[in-house]
N, C-alpha and C positions, 0 to 999 in steps of 0.2 A: 504494500500500500504506500502511496506517495503521501508525504506531508508537505503542504505548501509552506509558508513562513520562510642473403640469407646468409641475412646470410653473411656470415663473416667469410673473408677470403682465406681459405686454407687449401691452396692448390698443392697438388702432389707432384708437380712436374719436376724433373731432375735433369741436370746437365753434368756430363762426365768430364769435368776439367776443374782445375783450381780456380777459385773466384773470390773476390771480395764483395760482400753484399753491402750496399749503401742505403741507408735510411735517411731521407731528408724530410723534415717537417717544417717547414718554415713557419604594353600599357600596363603599368604596374598597379598593385593593389592600393586602394585608398588608405587602408589601415597601415600598410607598410610605408606609404608616403608620409603619413602623419607621424607615426611612432617609430618606424624602423630605421636602424642604422647598423651596419656590420663592420668589423675591424680587421686590419691586417695583422697577422701574427708573425712573430720573429721566426726566421728560418733557422733550424738547428740541423747540423750535419753530424752523423755518427757513422763510423765505419767499423764493421765487425768482420773479423777473419772467419771464413767458412771453416767448419769443424773438419770436414773430410777434404783432403787436398785433391782428391781425384773425382769426387762426386758430391753435389750439394742439393739440398731440397730448396725449392723456390721460396722466396720471401713470403711469410705469412703475415696477415694483417686482419684484425677483427675488432669488435667492440671493446675487448679487454685493453687493447692498445690505447684507444681513446679514453677509456676509463682511467688508465694510469695518468694520462695528461690532466684530466679533469680533477682527479684526486690531489695531485701535486699543486695544480693551479689554485685550488681552494685554500691551501696553506699560505699563499702569498697575497700581499696587498693587491687590491684591484687597481689596474692601470687604465685610466681614461683614454680611450682610443681616438678621441676627436682631435682635430687640429692638424691632421696629416694631409688632408685634401686641400689644394689651393683654394683660397677664399673666392677667387673669381669664378671657379667652377661651381661653387655652391650658390652663386648669385645669378646663374643663367635661368632663363624662363623654362616653363614646362615644355613648351613647343621646341625650344632649343635642345633640351635633354632628349626628347623623343626623336629628334632628327639625328641623333647619334645611334647608328645601327651596327650591330656586329655583322661582319662579312660572312655569309653562310659557307663560302668555300674554305674558311678557316675553322670550321666547326671541329671540335674534338672528336676523333674516331671516324670522320668522314673518309679519310684516306685509307682506312682499313676496311671499308665496306661493312661496318657492323650495323645491326638493326637500330641501335641507339646513337644519337649524336647529342653534343652539348654545346650550347652557345652562351656567351657571357655578357653581363651588363656593365656599363661604364659608370664610374662614380660621378657625382655631381647633383645639383639641386637638393633633393631631400636626402640623398645618400652620401653622407659625409664621412663614411668609413670604408676602407677596403678590406676584403676578406682574403685570407690565404686559401688557395685551392690547390689540391694535389691530385694526381692520378695514381692509382694503385694497380699494378700489373703483377705478373708472376715473378718478376725480378725485384720488386720492391715498391717504394714510394717515391714519386717524382713531382716536385713542385711545378706548377704550370705558370709560366712567365707571361706577364702582361706586356702588350706592345700596342702603341697607337695605330700601327699598321693593320691591326686586326679589325679596326672599326672604320666605317664610312661616316664622316662627320656632316654629310649633307650640305646644307646651305650655311653651316657655321664656319666662321673664319678663324677659329682658334686652335685648329688641329696641331699647328707647329708649337703651340705653347704647352701642350699636354706632356707632363713628365714621362720619361720612358719607363720608369718603375712605379707608376701610379697604383696599379693593382686593380682588381675587379670588385664590383659592388655585389655581384651575385651571379646566378646562372639559371639556365632553363634546359630541361631535358626534352628532346624531340624523339618521336617514334611515329611510324605510319599507322595512326589509329583510325583514320577515316578512309584513306586511299592507300593501296599498297605501294604506290610510286611517289608518295609525298610524306615527309616527316613533319608531323604537327607538334606544336607545343603540348606537352601532357602534364608537366609539373614545373613549377618555378620556385626557386629559393631566393628571395630578395628582400632585404630590409629586416633588421632585428632578428627575430626567430620566426618570421612569417614564411609560409609556403602555401602554394595554391596548386590545384590539380583539376582535371576535368575528364569526363568520360566521352565516349564517341558522340559526335554531333553537338557538342556543347560549347559554350563560351564561358570565359572566366567570370567568376562572381565572388562568392565568399572566400575567406582565407582560414587557414589553420595557423597555430603557433606552436612553438616548442613548449612554452610554459608561460603562465601569467603570474605576476607577483603584486599583491595588494590592489587588485582591480576593484574599483568602487569603494576604496578606503579613503577616509578624510586626509590622511597623510600624503596621498598621491601614489600613483602607480609607478612601479619600476619595470623597465623594459629590458629583459635579458636579450642577448643577441648571439648568433652563431659567428664565431670569430675565425673558424677554420673548417674546411671541408676536405673530405677524401672521396673521390669518385672512382669506383671499382670498374675497371675495364670489363665489359661484358664479352661473352663468347659470340661467335658468328651466328649461332642459332638461339641466342638468349631471348627470353620473353619477359625478363625482369632486369632491373639494374639496381645496385646497392649504393647508397650514399651514407657516409659517416660525417658527424658534425660535432664540434666542440663548442659548448655553450659557456657564456661568461656574463657576469653582472656583479655589481657591488655586493650582493647578498649570497650568490651561489655560483657553482659551475656545474657542467653536466656533459655526459657522453650520450650521443644519440646514434641510432642506426635506422635508416629508412630504406625499405626495399619496395621499389615502385613496379607495379604490374599494370601496364596500360591495357584498356579494353573497353567493352561496352560500359562496364563499371570499372573505373580505374581504382585499383586497390593499393594502399600503402601500408605495409606492416611497419610498426614503430616500436622501438625498444629504447628506454631512457634510463639512465642512472645519474641521479643528481646529488651533488655534495654541497652542504651548507657552509658558506664562508662566515656568515654571521646570521643573526635572527632574520629570517626572510619573510616573516609575517604570513599572510594568507597565500598559499600556493594554489594555482589553478592548473589541473592536469588535463591534457588533451583539449586545449581551448579552441573554440571556433568563433570567428568574427564575421559579422555581416552588416548589411544596410537595410533598414526598413524606414521609409519616409511616411507612406500612408497606404492603406488598403481599404477594403469594403467595411471594415470594422472601426475605422478611424473617425473620430468626431472633430479633429482639427481641420480647419479649412486651408487649402493650398491653391494658389492661383496657378494652375497647371492643366494643360489639355489632356494629360494622361490619366485614365481612370484609377490606376494604381501604380506605385513606384516602390519597388523593393527587389533586392537580390534574394531574399529569403522571407518566408511569411509565417514560420512557426518553429517551435521546439517540440520534438518527439522524444518521449522517454519510454524505456522498456525495463520494468522492475523485475527483481528476482521472484516476485510473487506471480509473475505472468501478466500483470496489468500493463497495458499500453496507455499512455497519456499524451494528449496533444494540447499545447499551449500556443494559441495564436499570438503573434507579436503585435505590439502597439508602439506608437511614438508618443510617449507621455509628455506632460508639461513639466514634470520634475523627475529627477533620477529615480528609477525603480529597480530594486533588487529582489528577486524571487528565489526561494530555496525549495528544493524538492528532496526531502530526506529519504534515504534508502540504504540497503546493505547489498554489497556485491551486485552492482547494476549490470544488466545484460546489454545495455546500449543506450546511447542518446545521440541526437543529431539535430542539426540546423537544416531545415528543408525549404525548398521552393516547391510547394505543392501545387500552386496554380500554374498550369501549363497552357493557358488559353491566350493567344496573342491579342484577342479583342479586349482583354482586361488590362492591357498595357499600352497598345497602340504606339510602340516605340520602335521605329525601323532601324535605329542605330544601336541601341544597347541590347536589344533582344533579350529582355529579362525573362521571358518564358523559357529560354534555353540555359538559364543559369543552373549550375549543379546543386544538388543537395549533398551533404556530407554526414556520414554516419560513423560514430565511434563504437566499436565493439571490443570491450575489455577482454584481455587474455588473463586467465587466472582469477584469483579472488582479490578484489580491491577493498573488501571490508566495508565497514560503515562510513558514511559520509553523505554528501549532498551534491546534486547538480545545481549550480547557481546560474541564474539567468539575469543579465544586466541589460536594462533598456535605458538608453541615454537620449534626452531630448535633442532634436536637431531640426533645422528648417531647410537643410540642403541635402541633396542626395550624393554629395561628394564625401560625406562623413560615414564611416562605419560606426554605427551606434548600438549594435547588438553584440553581446559577448556571452558565451555559454561555456562552462568548464566543470570539471569534477573537483571537489574539495574534500580530501580525506579528513576524517575526524582526528586521527592520530598519525604521527610520523615516526619513522624508526629512531632509535637512540642516536645521539651525536656520534659522528664518525662513520655511521653506516649509510650506504647510498639509499636514496629514495627512488625505488625502482618500479617502473610501470611498463607494461607491454599492451599494445592494442592494435586493432586493424581499423584503418580509415578507408571508407568506401565513398567515392565521388561518382554520382549517378544522376540520371534524369528522373527516374521513377522506379519504384520497386514495390510490387503488390504484396510482398511478404513483410513490409514495414509500414503499417501493421498488416497481418493477414486478414483481418476482419474489416468491417466498415470503418470509414474515416470521415472526420469533419473536413469539409472542403470549402466552407464559407461561414463566416461569422458576421452578423450585422446587428446593429443596436440603434435604438432611438429612445426619446423620452416616453415614459409610460403614461398611463391614464391618470396618474396622480402626481403630486409635486415631488415625491420622494421615490418614484418607481422608474425602472428602466426596462424596456422591452427588448428581448433578444430573439433573433431568428438564426438557428444553426442548421445548416444543410449537411446531411450525411450521404455518402456514396459508397458503393461496394457491390461486388458481383452477387453476394448473397442477398443484399438488400434489393437489388434490381429484380431478383426472381420472385420477390414477395408481391402479391397483388394488393390493390388498394383496399380490399375488404378484409384483409387480415389485420389482427389486432396487435399493434406494437405499443409497448409501454416505455415512457421516458422516465428514467430515474434521475431526478434533478435535486441537488442538495446545496445548502449553504453551509460551508465549513464553519463550525462554531455555533450553529443553530440559530434559533429565533432571536437571540440577543443581538445579532447583527442584521438579520433580514429574513424574509420568508417569501416563498414562491407562490404566485397566483396565476390564473389564466393559462394553464399549461395545455398544450395539444401536440399531437403527432399526426402528420398527414403525408400521403404519397405525393411526389412531384412528377406529374405525367411527362414533362418535357425531358427529364433526365433519368427517370427510373429510380432516383434516390428518394430519401425521406426528409421531411422538414420538422424540426422541433421548434416550437414557439412557446415562450413563457415570459412572465414579468417577475421582477424581484423588487419587493418593497423594502427599502432600507429602514432599519429601526435603530441605527446608530450612525455616528459620523466617521466610523472606521472603515477601512477598505473591506470589501466583501469578497471572499473566495468562493467561487461557484464551480460545481462539478456536474456533469451530465453524461449519460450514455443511453442508448436504445437497447431495449430488452424484449424478448419474446418468450413467454412461458418460463420465466426464471433463468433464461440463458442470454448472456450479453451478446449483442450482435455487432457492437462497435467498440472502438477505443473510447477512453474517457476524455471528454472535452473539459478543459480547465480554463478559468478566466478570473482575473482580478478586477473587480469593479471599484474604481476609486471614488471617494466621497464627492 
């Protein structure tokens, strides 16, 4: 029950000769533009003599290597990475930055005819830090060197002023996800700990992050960032690619592994091991960030021709009890933080459920094609809460929605905070949830001064099979009981145009506190839908 309030690289290749193995470690998301910055790490060179003079095993690299770096880094004072990118590059306009394009013919692995390619982003504008990026192959770890010659500067006249050792701001992974002869962007790592991905036929929308620290806390949010990456060279027939990352911030460090599987649903397996440098406050695990300006449930007025404007329209939760819960997003007038307590969550996600172009009418942004993202924990995460933060905004350039998992307890000092989960980026999935789902929430003033009328539409294959003369019951409740409000004028009716069912009701407020509402459709004692959840502000 909810309460509101691979892969490490261990290649076995051998070469029969003496050898010395060398290890060297030296349109973007709105959220990343606003908050994200990533750092250039110091390059360290270590040479180790191979044990056998006649035959050696190829260099091995996995999450343990990154963990060792993170553990050591946590014992050292935090070093502020800003100030290394020339000021004039940070003062360029957004259009100037967009005009700097990586040359596709310089893509990593293109000359090897591998299924994956990597292209890189140029520092400047919002991106005031460079990140160290390495390639990992069977022989070891090799730093990737920046060069201005890798970029086309378009109409900009400052190419000659760019330092030769500037470094990269981030990178994007390409794979032929839509057509066999064209490598599309499938995942982007750019800015702080932000990353984005998409499935087949989609356009970029919401973002994920490595971690959040003190989101919606009065003292202010801290933004950790990936300071170094390791890209594992895939094989010629690979269907996935592995990325390792080193996280850093004033409060903590972390080792991450991402294994990206592009497809109809692009899947990213994530494993993290985080080390506390000092008291980190509230940690948000597996965070998702999106934009919601307004939808059919919004009461704020916006002077805009588009019926709805959002990259995502709701939060879906799957509890260990088997209950599915849907919370439509809103753009409040004040900061709102909602908590959903549970133990060992089966999953949560930020979804774009509305896929009808007529509800957006935007030929440029194609919001009906924005991906949903689902977090499926691996192992037991224990007790905690999914926290949803809704931030007021008047512009669609701001990411104002954040959702993440907050554990009730953390490991003892010195032990890593470890989590593993699978991220799925997809257009729609009938198994999330498998039963009926709420597809629209509308509200208006009710028949009395303190009442609000709600109309909630449910859709689903099982619902569509039911005829209009069958009896469905709505289970509608006010969390906290009649002390906060009570339900009146309730009805359930078939929608001939869609085959779905409509729930209508009014809630009479009996206090000035927010009212938590819950509702689902039932037939003969069996739930037919997920649980719809909503907070009615006073």
